[in-house]
C-alpha positions in Angstrom: 5.5 136.2 172.6 5.8 132.8 170.9 9.3 131.4 170.1 9.1 132.1 166.3 8.4 135.8 167.0 11.2 135.8 169.6 13.6 134.4 167.0 12.6 137.1 164.5 13.1 139.8 167.2 16.5 138.5 168.2 17.7 138.2 164.6 16.7 141.8 164.0 18.4 143.1 167.2 21.5 141.1 166.8 21.8 142.2 163.1 21.8 145.8 164.2 24.3 145.1 167.0 26.7 143.3 164.6 26.5 146.3 162.2 27.3 148.7 165.0 30.1 146.7 166.4 31.9 145.2 163.3 31.2 147.8 160.6 30.5 151.1 162.3 33.0 150.6 165.2 30.3 152.0 167.5 29.1 149.2 169.8 25.6 149.6 171.1 25.6 146.9 173.8 28.1 145.1 176.0 29.7 141.8 175.1 27.8 140.2 177.9 24.4 141.4 176.6 25.4 140.4 173.0 26.6 137.0 174.1 23.5 136.3 176.1 21.2 137.3 173.2 23.2 135.2 170.8 23.1 132.2 173.1 19.3 132.6 173.4 18.9 132.8 169.7 21.1 129.7 169.1 19.1 127.7 171.6 15.8 128.7 170.2 17.0 127.9 166.6 18.1 124.5 167.7 14.6 123.8 168.9 13.1 125.0 165.7 15.1 123.6 162.7 12.2 124.5 160.4 13.1 128.2 161.0 16.7 127.8 159.8 18.0 130.8 157.9 21.6 130.9 156.6 21.5 134.7 157.0 20.7 134.5 160.7 23.2 136.4 162.9 24.0 133.0 164.5 25.3 131.8 161.1 27.2 134.9 160.2 30.8 135.9 160.8 31.5 139.5 161.8 29.9 142.3 159.7 30.1 143.5 156.2 32.9 145.4 154.5 32.6 149.2 154.4 31.9 150.7 151.0 34.7 153.3 151.2 37.4 150.6 150.9 38.2 148.3 148.0 36.7 144.8 148.6 38.9 141.8 149.1 37.6 138.3 148.7 38.8 135.7 151.3 39.4 132.2 150.0 38.8 130.1 152.0 36.5 132.3 154.2 37.6 133.6 157.6 35.6 131.9 160.2 34.7 133.1 163.7 34.8 131.0 166.9 32.2 129.4 169.1 32.2 130.5 172.7 32.6 128.6 176.0 31.5 130.6 179.1 32.6 128.1 181.9 34.7 125.0 182.5 31.7 122.7 181.8 31.4 124.1 178.3 35.1 123.5 177.7 34.6 119.9 178.8 31.7 119.6 176.4 33.8 121.0 173.6 36.5 118.4 174.2 33.9 115.6 174.2 32.5 116.8 170.8 36.0 117.0 169.3 36.7 113.4 170.5 33.4 112.1 169.2 33.8 113.7 165.8 37.4 112.5 165.6 36.3 109.0 166.5 38.6 108.9 169.5 35.8 108.0 171.9 34.8 109.9 175.0 37.6 108.9 177.3 40.8 110.9 177.5 40.0 113.5 174.9 42.2 114.3 171.9 44.8 116.8 173.1 47.2 118.4 173.2 45.7 121.9 172.9 47.4 125.2 172.3 45.9 128.0 174.4 46.5 131.7 173.3 45.2 135.0 174.7 42.1 136.3 172.8 43.2 139.8 172.1 40.4 142.4 171.7 41.4 143.8 168.3 40.6 143.7 164.6 41.3 140.5 162.6 43.5 141.0 159.5 45.0 138.9 156.7 48.4 139.6 155.4 49.5 138.4 151.9 53.3 138.2 151.2 54.8 137.5 147.9 58.6 137.0 147.4 59.0 138.1 151.0 57.2 141.5 150.7 53.8 142.6 152.0 51.6 142.9 148.9 48.1 143.0 150.4 46.4 143.4 153.8 42.7 143.2 154.5 40.2 143.2 157.3 38.0 140.1 158.0 34.7 141.9 157.1 32.0 139.3 156.9 34.5 136.5 156.6 34.1 136.3 152.8 34.6 139.9 151.8 37.0 142.2 153.7 38.4 145.7 153.2 41.8 146.5 151.5 43.7 148.4 154.1 47.2 147.7 152.7 48.5 151.4 153.0 47.4 151.6 156.6 49.0 148.3 157.5 52.2 149.4 155.9 52.1 152.5 158.2 52.1 150.3 161.3 55.6 149.8 162.6 54.8 146.4 164.1 53.7 145.0 160.7 56.8 143.5 158.8 57.1 144.9 155.3 59.7 142.2 154.4 60.0 138.7 155.8 63.2 137.0 157.0 65.1 134.7 154.6 63.6 131.2 154.4 60.0 132.4 154.3 57.8 130.8 151.6 57.6 132.6 148.3 53.9 133.1 148.8 52.5 133.3 152.3 49.1 134.2 153.7 48.9 134.9 157.5 46.0 135.7 159.8 46.6 138.0 162.8 45.1 140.6 165.1 45.8 144.4 165.0 45.3 145.9 168.4 45.9 149.0 170.4 48.0 148.6 173.6 46.2 149.9 176.7 48.7 152.7 177.3 48.3 153.9 173.7 44.5 153.7 174.1 44.5 155.8 177.2 46.9 158.3 175.7 44.7 158.6 172.6 41.6 159.2 174.6 43.3 161.9 176.7 44.3 163.6 173.5 40.8 163.4 172.1 39.3 164.7 175.4 41.6 167.7 175.2 40.5 168.3 171.7 36.8 168.0 172.7 36.3 165.0 170.4 34.3 161.9 171.2 36.2 159.3 173.2 36.8 155.7 171.9 34.8 153.3 174.0 37.4 150.5 174.2 40.7 149.4 172.7 39.0 147.3 170.0 36.8 150.2 168.9 39.9 152.5 168.8 42.0 149.9 166.9 39.2 149.4 164.3 38.8 153.1 163.8 42.5 153.7 163.6 43.0 151.0 160.9 40.0 152.1 158.8 41.4 155.6 158.1 41.6 157.2 154.7 44.9 158.8 155.6 47.6 156.3 156.6 49.4 159.0 158.5 46.6 158.9 161.1 46.9 155.2 161.4 50.7 155.5 161.8 50.2 158.0 164.7 48.0 155.8 166.8 50.6 153.2 168.1 48.9 150.1 166.8 50.5 146.7 167.1 50.1 143.2 165.7 50.3 139.5 166.7 50.1 136.8 164.0 48.7 133.3 164.9 47.6 131.4 161.8 49.2 130.3 158.5 46.4 130.2 155.8 48.6 129.6 152.8 52.1 129.0 151.7 53.1 126.4 154.3 51.3 123.4 155.9 52.8 122.7 159.3 51.4 119.7 161.1 50.8 121.4 164.5 49.7 124.8 165.7 52.6 125.0 168.1 54.9 124.5 165.1 53.1 127.1 163.1 53.7 129.8 165.7 57.4 128.9 165.7 57.6 129.2 161.9 55.8 132.6 162.0 58.3 133.9 164.5 61.2 132.6 162.5 60.0 134.4 159.4 60.0 137.7 161.3 56.3 138.0 162.1 55.3 139.1 165.6 53.9 136.2 167.6 52.4 136.5 171.1 55.0 134.9 173.6 52.1 134.3 176.0 50.8 130.8 175.2 50.4 127.4 176.7 50.7 123.8 175.3 48.2 121.7 177.4 48.2 117.9 177.4 44.4 117.7 177.8 41.3 119.7 178.5 41.8 119.5 182.3 45.0 121.5 181.9 43.2 124.0 179.7 40.7 124.6 182.5 43.5 125.1 184.9 45.1 127.7 182.6 41.8 129.6 182.4 41.5 129.7 186.1 45.1 130.8 186.7 45.2 133.4 183.9 42.0 135.2 184.7 43.3 137.3 187.6 46.6 138.0 185.8 45.3 139.3 182.5 45.1 142.9 183.6 48.9 142.9 183.9 49.2 142.5 180.1 49.9 145.6 178.0 46.9 144.8 175.8 43.2 144.1 176.4 42.2 140.4 176.5 38.6 139.2 176.6 39.3 135.5 176.8 41.5 132.6 175.7 41.4 130.7 172.4 41.7 127.0 172.7 43.0 125.2 169.6 43.6 121.5 168.9 47.4 121.3 168.3 47.1 118.7 165.6 46.3 120.8 162.5 45.9 117.7 160.2 43.1 116.4 162.4 41.7 120.0 162.7 41.3 120.2 158.9 39.7 116.7 158.9 37.2 117.8 161.5 36.2 120.8 159.3 33.8 123.5 160.5 30.2 124.6 160.8 29.0 127.5 158.6 30.5 129.9 161.2 33.2 128.2 163.2 35.9 125.5 163.1 35.1 122.4 165.2 38.6 122.1 166.6 38.8 125.6 168.2 36.8 127.5 170.8 37.0 130.8 172.6 36.8 130.8 176.4 35.2 134.1 177.4 36.0 135.5 180.8 33.1 136.6 183.0 32.2 140.2 182.8 34.4 142.3 185.0 32.6 143.9 187.9 33.4 146.4 190.6 31.6 148.5 193.3 31.8 152.3 193.6 29.8 155.2 194.8 27.1 156.8 192.6 27.9 160.6 192.8 25.1 161.8 190.5 23.0 161.1 187.5 23.3 163.2 184.3 20.5 163.1 181.7 21.6 163.8 178.1 19.3 164.5 175.2 20.0 162.7 171.9 19.3 163.5 168.3 15.8 162.0 168.5 15.1 163.7 171.8 15.6 160.6 173.9 16.6 161.3 177.5 19.4 159.0 178.5 20.7 158.7 182.1 24.4 158.4 182.7 25.9 157.5 186.1 28.7 159.8 187.5 30.9 157.6 189.7 33.8 157.7 192.1 36.6 156.6 189.8 37.1 152.8 189.8 39.6 150.5 188.0 37.8 148.1 185.8 39.0 145.8 183.0 42.4 147.6 182.9 41.0 151.2 182.6 39.6 153.8 185.0 35.9 154.2 184.9 34.1 157.4 186.0 30.9 157.2 184.0 28.6 154.4 183.2 25.3 153.7 181.4 22.1 153.6 183.4 20.1 152.7 180.3 16.7 154.1 181.1 14.3 155.2 183.9 12.9 151.7 184.2 16.2 150.3 185.3 16.7 153.0 187.8 13.3 152.4 189.3 13.4 148.6 189.2 16.8 148.4 190.8 15.9 151.3 193.2 19.2 153.1 192.4 19.7 156.2 194.4 22.4 158.9 194.4 24.9 158.1 197.1 24.4 154.3 196.8 27.3 151.9 196.4 26.6 150.5 192.9 27.8 147.4 191.0 29.4 148.4 187.7 30.2 145.9 185.0 32.4 146.3 181.9 31.8 143.2 179.8 34.6 142.6 177.4 36.0 146.1 177.8 32.9 147.6 176.2 30.6 150.2 177.6 30.5 150.3 181.5 27.0 149.8 182.9 25.4 150.0 186.3 23.7 146.7 187.0 22.4 147.2 190.5 23.3 148.3 194.0 25.3 146.8 196.8 23.0 146.6 199.8 24.4 148.9 202.5 23.2 151.0 205.4 21.8 154.4 204.5 20.1 153.4 201.3 16.6 153.8 202.6 17.4 157.2 204.0 18.3 158.6 200.6 15.4 159.9 198.5 14.4 157.8 195.4 15.6 159.3 192.1 12.9 161.2 190.2 13.5 160.9 186.5 12.9 164.3 184.8 9.5 164.8 183.1 10.8 167.9 181.3 13.8 168.3 179.0 16.9 169.2 181.0 18.0 171.5 178.1 15.0 173.4 176.9 12.4 172.7 179.6 9.8 171.2 177.2 7.7 168.3 178.3 9.5 164.9 178.1 6.9 162.4 176.8 7.0 158.7 177.0 4.8 157.0 174.4 3.1 153.8 175.2 5.4 150.8 174.5 8.5 153.0 174.5 11.4 152.5 176.9 12.5 156.1 176.8 11.2 159.6 177.3 11.7 162.1 174.5 11.8 165.9 174.5 8.6 167.1 172.8 10.2 170.3 171.4 11.1 170.0 167.7 13.5 173.0 168.1 15.3 171.7 171.2 18.9 173.0 171.1 20.2 169.6 172.3 18.4 167.7 169.5 19.7 170.2 167.0 23.3 169.8 168.3 23.2 166.1 168.1 21.6 166.2 164.6 24.4 168.5 163.3 27.1 166.2 164.7 25.3 163.2 163.1 24.9 165.0 159.8 28.6 165.7 159.6 29.7 162.2 160.7 31.6 159.9 158.4 28.5 157.6 157.9 26.5 160.6 156.7 27.8 163.7 154.8 31.4 163.3 156.2 32.0 167.0 156.8 35.6 167.4 158.1 35.8 170.1 160.7 32.2 169.9 161.9 33.0 168.5 165.3 31.6 169.4 168.7 33.7 172.5 169.2 32.6 174.0 165.8 29.0 173.0 166.3 29.0 174.7 169.7 30.5 177.9 168.2 27.8 178.0 165.5 25.0 177.4 168.0 26.3 180.0 170.5 26.6 182.6 167.7 23.0 181.9 166.6 24.1 181.1 163.1 22.3 177.7 162.8 18.7 177.2 163.9 17.9 174.2 161.6 20.3 171.6 160.0 20.0 173.2 156.6 21.3 176.5 157.9 24.7 175.0 157.8 24.7 175.3 154.0 23.7 179.0 154.1 26.8 180.0 156.1 29.2 182.5 154.5 32.9 183.4 155.0 32.2 186.6 156.9 30.0 184.9 159.4 32.5 182.1 160.0 35.6 184.3 160.1 34.1 186.3 163.0 33.7 183.3 165.2 36.2 183.1 168.1 38.9 180.5 167.8 38.0 179.6 164.2 40.0 181.8 161.9 40.0 182.3 158.1 41.8 179.1 157.2 39.4 176.9 159.1 36.4 178.9 157.9 37.5 178.4 154.3 38.0 174.7 154.8 34.6 174.2 156.4 32.9 176.1 153.6 34.6 173.9 151.0 33.5 170.8 152.9 29.9 172.1 153.1 30.0 172.7 149.3 31.3 169.2 148.6 28.6 167.7 150.8 25.9 168.8 148.4 27.0 166.1 145.9 27.6 163.2 148.4 25.9 159.9 147.3 22.2 159.6 147.9 22.6 156.9 150.6 24.8 159.2 152.6 22.2 162.0 152.4 19.5 159.6 153.5 21.6 158.7 156.6 22.2 162.4 157.3 18.4 163.2 157.4 18.3 161.4 160.7 15.2 159.3 160.0 14.7 156.8 162.9 16.0 153.3 162.0 17.6 154.4 158.7 21.3 153.4 158.9 23.9 152.8 156.2 22.6 149.5 154.9 19.0 150.5 154.7 20.0 153.8 153.1 22.0 152.0 150.4 19.0 149.7 149.7 16.7 152.8 149.4 19.1 154.5 147.0 19.4 151.4 144.8 15.6 150.9 144.7 14.5 154.5 144.1 17.5 156.3 142.6 16.8 159.8 143.8 15.5 161.7 146.9 12.2 162.8 145.3 11.3 159.2 144.5 12.0 158.1 148.1 9.9 161.0 149.4 7.0 160.1 147.0 7.1 156.3 147.8 4.2 154.9 149.8 4.6 152.9 153.0 3.9 149.7 151.1 6.5 150.5 148.4 9.1 151.3 151.1 8.4 148.1 153.0 9.1 146.1 149.8 12.7 147.2 149.8 15.2 144.6 151.1 16.1 145.3 154.7 13.3 147.8 155.2 10.6 146.4 157.5 7.2 147.8 158.2 8.3 149.9 161.2 11.1 151.6 159.3 8.9 152.1 156.3 6.4 153.9 158.5 9.1 156.1 160.0 10.4 157.1 156.5 6.9 157.9 155.2 6.1 159.9 158.4 9.3 161.9 158.2 9.0 162.6 154.5 5.4 163.8 154.8 5.8 165.6 158.1 6.6 169.3 158.6 10.3 168.8 159.4 10.8 166.5 156.4 8.9 168.7 154.0 10.8 171.8 155.1 14.1 170.0 154.9 13.4 168.6 151.4 12.4 172.0 150.1 15.5 173.6 151.6 17.8 170.9 150.1 16.4 171.7 146.6 16.7 175.4 147.2 20.3 175.0 148.3 21.3 173.0 145.2 21.8 169.6 146.6 22.5 167.1 143.9 23.2 163.7 145.6 24.8 161.1 143.4 22.7 158.1 142.8 23.9 154.5 143.3 26.9 153.2 141.4 26.0 152.1 137.9 28.0 150.6 135.1 29.7 153.5 133.3 31.5 154.0 130.0 33.5 156.8 128.5 37.1 158.0 128.2 37.3 158.5 132.0 35.4 155.4 133.1 36.6 154.1 136.4 38.6 157.2 137.2 38.3 159.2 140.5 39.1 162.7 139.5 40.1 165.8 141.5 40.4 169.3 139.9 42.9 171.9 141.1 43.9 175.4 140.0 42.1 177.8 137.7 40.3 176.1 134.9 39.2 177.3 131.4 35.6 176.6 132.4 33.6 176.9 135.6 34.5 174.2 138.1 31.0 172.8 138.4 30.8 172.5 134.6 34.2 170.7 134.5 33.0 168.3 137.2 29.8 167.6 135.3 31.7 166.9 132.1 34.0 164.4 134.0 31.0 162.6 135.3 29.4 162.4 131.8 32.7 160.7 130.7 32.4 158.0 133.3 34.4 159.5 136.2 33.6 159.9 139.9 34.5 163.4 141.1 35.9 164.3 144.5 37.1 167.6 146.0 40.1 166.3 148.0 42.9 164.0 147.1 42.9 160.7 148.9 44.4 157.3 148.4 41.4 156.5 146.1 42.2 159.4 143.7 43.4 158.1 140.3 43.6 161.4 138.3 44.2 165.1 139.0 43.3 167.7 136.4 45.6 170.7 136.8 44.7 174.2 135.9 46.8 177.4 136.2 48.2 178.4 139.6 47.7 174.9 141.0 49.0 174.7 144.6 49.1 172.1 147.4 46.8 169.6 145.7 49.3 169.3 142.8 52.2 168.9 145.2 50.2 166.1 147.0 49.4 164.4 143.8 53.0 164.3 142.7 54.2 163.1 146.1 51.7 160.2 146.0 52.5 159.3 142.4 49.0 160.1 141.2 48.6 160.6 137.5 48.0 164.3 136.4 46.5 165.8 133.3 46.5 169.5 132.2 43.3 171.3 131.8 43.9 171.5 128.0 44.4 167.7 127.8 41.2 167.2 129.8 39.3 169.4 127.3 40.7 167.5 124.3 39.9 164.1 125.8 36.3 165.0 126.7 35.4 167.2 123.7 33.4 164.5 121.9 30.4 165.1 119.7 27.8 163.9 122.1 29.2 166.1 124.8 29.4 169.4 122.9 26.5 170.8 124.9 28.6 170.7 128.0 31.8 172.3 126.6 
């Protein structure tokens, strides 16, 4: 592969990894893998300036903001940090700073402030007259997500500043989940048979991006602030930290003021073995020029300030015994091996399972059950087996034979040419169906509350669901008879399934489970084609013309839409009354911009009232959330009305709604 093709391949892979890590909170690869690929891309791009692309992952900060939160524009943008992986790279950083500052190569330009690099989620807090008015995530550095209600629910976030604080103040900090809270949260989720969070950062991001602030409040999140972005202009970073603390903002007490870069290197060496004693996860140290005036003069690249750098610790590694290998079957039928290990302490947590990636790695590394294996947990992300520790007895153990049949249904497991994985060939494999159902109900897809692993397993064990669309044919009597479900949970699930029929088109496209179609590509398809039938009828060439949809993804979409599974599913969705909302358009009408929820007994059928609201410019939802702006109240309204009143949401009677919407052009709907 030539270098231009490799650059294109790296950009595509890293773009997917950035989306998974920063936006979806579901990292696909370890920090070590990500960092190595990013460094390779950066080096290749430096050799080929003619291939410069401002949208390359090497030029981007974080990921995009999620659509289910109000967007917040950051001015100036929030930058990321360049990385140093060893002392030599720290020395090179110091020389670059000295050269740019005109101070020559000798002696450097210190002092430097060194702070722990906490593995959390960057936020910006805006205070006015001493009170917190707005809080947002970093997002892509230019556009973040408004998470103010959730930040207000975190005990460690000051709602009011101490006397003497500036009238207007903008502060940057890191929301994180202490290790003890992280482990307690995963124990609770394990008891509830819910997916575990992969690491404290993933858990912190998922906890902060909740629609219900009460969930955020229950997670035990904390905060450290480290930068003043507006409202004061201290001359030194060390002074800025003292000011933040004096105004009542939490500041990490663990920090060093180093005279020069040699002292910084000494701190990295001394701190590395001590970091596990901290109450929070740390994946490195941040080195900042103390002189903020000079820092501002030095400026930044498109992605990172020139006067700061992150020193990343080497990936943590340990040795333990491989007790067994479990092969799991995913939604696409991929057979994925997982190592079952003798428990080992790694990066501050206990590890019992680790990724083995695929059969090639097992064969190439000659990994056998009973071996002492090397396990790495780079940056507190997914543990992975990276090889064996040579030891007596290895040759006496039989090589591992990767299964050639599905471990769940027994069908042949086929490995296509050029593929790294084997896949179950049975389109009706129960394991594939189970994973598809969980995917379909996930937040990124149809967001069906209550459709977790326990409920899916109950439905499958009872034989109520044989295809994904069977979910939407369930009735109350079937669900109420399921063990450990009950009438209340059954009614809630049916309501969620009914609401899922009108989810936005892009969410439905994600739910279909088409290979390579994620949130961004689904949004692009919805914007381009407007409805599901148009997507299904589009040719491969038409699909490939959509921004973000390459030739491979276009072929997968066309293959799915024209294949037997897709054809059956499309017909079933039409039969079941699915009416996905198209992409957001400019709307007008007496309810333009409103997000409406109906409650109680109305004077017209509920579906008709919802259609009328949409024709008047409103978006309609079934449950009250922090996004709800109006609740239309009919007779015998219950808990939804109580919730609306408690949250201060505006209400309107059914009669008032009828009077407002009964205009001449809408008489056909009334």
